[in-house]
Every structure is written in structure tokens, then in C-alpha cells.
C-alpha positions in Angstrom: 86.4 100.5 39.9 83.3 102.6 38.5 81.8 105.4 40.1 78.4 103.6 40.6 80.1 100.8 42.6 81.9 103.4 45.0 78.6 105.2 45.6 77.2 101.8 46.6 80.3 101.1 48.8 79.6 104.6 50.5 76.1 103.8 51.2 77.3 100.5 53.1 79.8 102.3 54.9 77.4 105.2 56.0 74.3 102.9 56.8 75.3 102.2 60.5 75.0 106.1 60.9 71.9 106.2 59.0 70.2 103.4 61.0 71.5 104.9 64.2 70.3 108.4 63.4 67.0 106.8 62.4 66.4 104.4 65.4 66.8 107.0 67.9 63.7 109.2 67.6 61.6 105.8 68.1 62.2 106.7 71.8 59.7 109.0 72.5 60.1 109.4 76.6 63.2 108.8 78.0 66.1 110.2 80.3 67.5 113.4 78.8 71.3 112.9 78.4 71.6 116.5 79.7 69.5 115.6 83.0 67.6 118.7 82.4 70.4 120.9 83.2 71.1 124.2 81.3 74.1 125.8 79.9 75.7 128.9 81.2 73.4 130.9 78.9 70.5 129.3 80.9 69.1 127.2 78.1 68.6 123.5 78.2 72.2 121.8 77.1 70.4 119.5 74.7 66.9 119.3 75.3 64.2 116.3 76.0 65.1 114.7 72.3 68.3 113.2 73.3 67.8 110.5 76.0 70.0 107.7 77.4 67.4 105.3 75.6 67.3 106.9 72.3 71.4 106.5 72.2 71.2 103.0 73.5 68.9 102.2 70.6 70.8 104.0 68.0 74.3 102.2 69.3 72.5 98.8 69.3 71.0 99.2 65.7 73.8 100.8 64.1 76.3 98.2 65.3 73.8 95.6 64.3 74.3 97.0 60.7 78.2 96.2 61.2 77.6 92.5 62.0 75.4 92.5 58.7 78.6 94.2 57.2 81.0 91.7 58.7 79.2 89.3 56.3 79.5 91.1 53.5 83.1 92.7 53.7 84.0 89.3 55.4 86.0 91.6 57.9 85.1 91.6 61.7 86.4 95.0 62.2 83.0 96.3 61.0 81.3 95.6 64.3 83.7 97.8 66.1 83.6 100.4 63.1 79.9 100.5 63.2 79.6 100.9 66.9 82.1 103.9 67.0 80.3 105.4 63.7 76.8 105.1 65.2 78.4 106.7 68.5 80.0 109.8 66.7 76.8 110.0 64.2 74.9 110.4 67.8 77.5 112.9 68.9 77.3 114.9 66.0 73.3 114.9 66.2 73.9 116.2 70.0 76.1 118.8 68.8 73.6 120.1 66.3 70.9 120.0 69.2 73.4 121.8 71.2 73.7 124.5 68.5 70.4 124.7 68.0 69.6 125.4 71.5 71.9 128.1 71.5 70.6 129.9 68.6 67.0 129.5 70.2 65.8 127.0 67.8 63.5 124.8 69.7 63.1 120.9 69.6 61.6 120.4 66.5 62.4 123.5 65.0 63.8 123.9 61.5 67.6 124.3 60.7 68.1 123.5 57.3 71.5 121.7 56.8 72.1 121.2 60.2 69.4 119.1 60.6 70.3 116.6 57.8 74.2 116.7 58.1 75.1 116.7 61.8 75.1 113.0 61.9 76.9 112.9 58.8 79.5 114.9 59.8 79.9 113.1 63.3 80.1 109.6 61.7 82.5 111.0 58.8 85.0 111.9 61.7 84.9 108.8 62.9 85.7 107.1 59.6 88.7 109.4 59.2 90.0 108.8 62.5 89.6 105.0 61.8 91.4 105.3 58.7 88.2 104.2 56.5 89.0 105.7 52.7 86.4 107.8 51.3 86.6 109.6 48.1 85.1 113.1 47.8 82.6 112.5 45.7 81.6 109.6 48.1 81.1 112.0 50.9 79.2 114.7 48.8 77.0 111.8 47.8 76.1 110.7 51.2 75.6 114.2 52.3 72.9 114.6 49.2 71.6 111.1 50.2 71.0 112.3 53.8 69.5 115.6 53.0 67.1 114.1 50.6 66.0 111.0 52.9 65.7 113.6 55.8 63.3 115.8 53.9 61.4 112.6 52.4 60.9 110.8 55.9 59.9 113.8 57.9 57.2 114.5 55.1 56.2 111.0 55.4 56.0 111.2 59.1 53.8 114.3 58.8 51.5 112.8 56.3 51.0 109.9 58.9 50.6 112.4 61.7 53.8 111.2 63.7 54.9 114.4 63.5 53.5 117.9 63.7 55.6 119.8 61.1 56.7 118.3 57.6 60.6 118.9 58.6 
């Protein structure tokens, strides 16, 4: 198979993670997953940006992509794969928030690399656990796409005055 074909397949495979990660922020106010509790260091576990409602939206939208992928790949496993991939993408995002709080970066603060790849690493772990085959260059391509899309969408949100900072 050609490299371009494999890269397009990688985009389809990671689409639930991208959609889940991109849909969660649409919930502006919700119940924080950490219930406003602090970690042993006295800092919030995740912060107000990680909510039950955002998680539910992310899982719903990511799993919906699985319904679409089921039609494309003619395999009902994609619904379950998309749900688990979306869940792990959000867990990766929460781990990223946890790390940012530990090192003193506030919500919305910049953590180059971590901000762009936490959900990809989480979803990649899910794909590995579920034995979804990926080639090394597919993974690197997805990391590059995630990095570029994150920069572009945040800049657009800043220009539209949806975000206060361009990152």
C-alpha cells in the first residue's frame, strides 16, 4: 500500500480522538471532574476546564465518528474502538492538565508539546491495547497534524475573540 493511503487511514483511525478533544471545550461551565478537590501539593487536581459535561460531549462526538467509520470500514468494532479511543484521549488530556497544575501552569497557560500531544498519546495507548495496527510514520504524521491543528485552531479562536491568548 502507498504511504499516502496509510497516512489517510491514520487520519481516519485518529479522527475520534481529534473530534473528542475538539468538542470538550465547547462546554464553558460544568461540574469539574476533580470536584474542586486539591492534590497533596495543595493545587487543584485538574482545574475547572475538565468537566463531566465536557467528557460526556467528547465521548458522544467521538463515538459518533465510530458510527461513521463502521460504515466506511464495514466493521461494527469501530463503534467500540471509537468510544475507547475517545475515552483514552480525554484521559490523556486530563493527565496533561494534571501535569500542568503540578508545574504551576494555570488553565489556559502554554505548555508546548504537552498541550498538543496529550490526547494523541492517550488515544495511541488505547489503540495499542486494542491491537489497532499503526506504522511508526503514521504515528509521527498524526503527531505533526495534531501540533499544527492545535496551533491553527487556537489562533483562529483568538482572532474570533473566543480565546484570550493565541495558544
